NULUM-202990 format. One line per field, with one value per residue (C-alpha): x, y, z. Coordinates in steps of 0.2 Angstrom, whole numbers, always signed. Layout:
<recs>
x: (X ...)
y: (Y ...)
z: (Z ...)
</recs>
This chain:
<recs>
x: (+460 +474 +480 +472 +454 +454 +457 +444 +431 +437 +433 +417 +412 +419 +408 +392 +394 +398 +381 +371 +378 +376 +357 +356 +360 +351 +335 +338 +335 +316 +314 +325 +314 +319 +308 +307 +306 +308 +291 +290 +304 +298 +284 +268 +270 +285 +296 +292 +303 +302 +316 +320 +338 +356 +369 +387 +397 +415 +424 +441 +450 +467 +478 +493 +503 +506 +522 +528 +537 +553 +556 +558)
y: (-219 -224 -218 -233 -231 -213 -218 -231 -219 -206 -217 -223 -205 -200 -215 -210 -191 -197 -206 -192 -180 -192 -196 -176 -174 -189 -182 -166 -175 -175 -170 -185 -200 -215 -216 -229 -217 -198 -194 -180 -172 -170 -156 -164 -162 -155 -170 -181 -195 -200 -214 -227 -228 -222 -215 -215 -201 -203 -217 -216 -228 -226 -242 -243 -259 -266 -266 -283 -291 -296 -302 -321)
z: (-75 -86 -103 -113 -105 -108 -128 -129 -122 -133 -148 -142 -139 -156 -164 -155 -159 -178 -179 -171 -182 -198 -192 -190 -207 -216 -207 -217 -234 -234 -252 -259 -264 -275 -291 -304 -320 -323 -326 -313 -322 -339 -342 -351 -370 -370 -377 -391 -395 -413 -415 -403 -408 -404 -416 -410 -420 -413 -406 -398 -391 -383 -382 -371 -369 -351 -344 -344 -327 -329 -312 -311)
</recs>
C-alpha cells in the first residue's frame, strides 16, 4: 500500500473514532433537557416579583476612532 492510501485510511479511522467518542459523551448528558421557562429552578413562594421594569444605574461608553486607511 502506498503512503497516500495509508493517510486516507488513517483520516477515515480518525473521523469514525471521533464520532464514536462524541456519541459516547453525548449519551452521558442525560440530565440536560431544554425547557421553555425557569419554573423548575424557583422554590415555591420564595420569589415575589413586585415591579415589572428595569433600572440601569450606570452606563459607560468607550469610543475609539477607527484608523483611516490612507492607501489609494
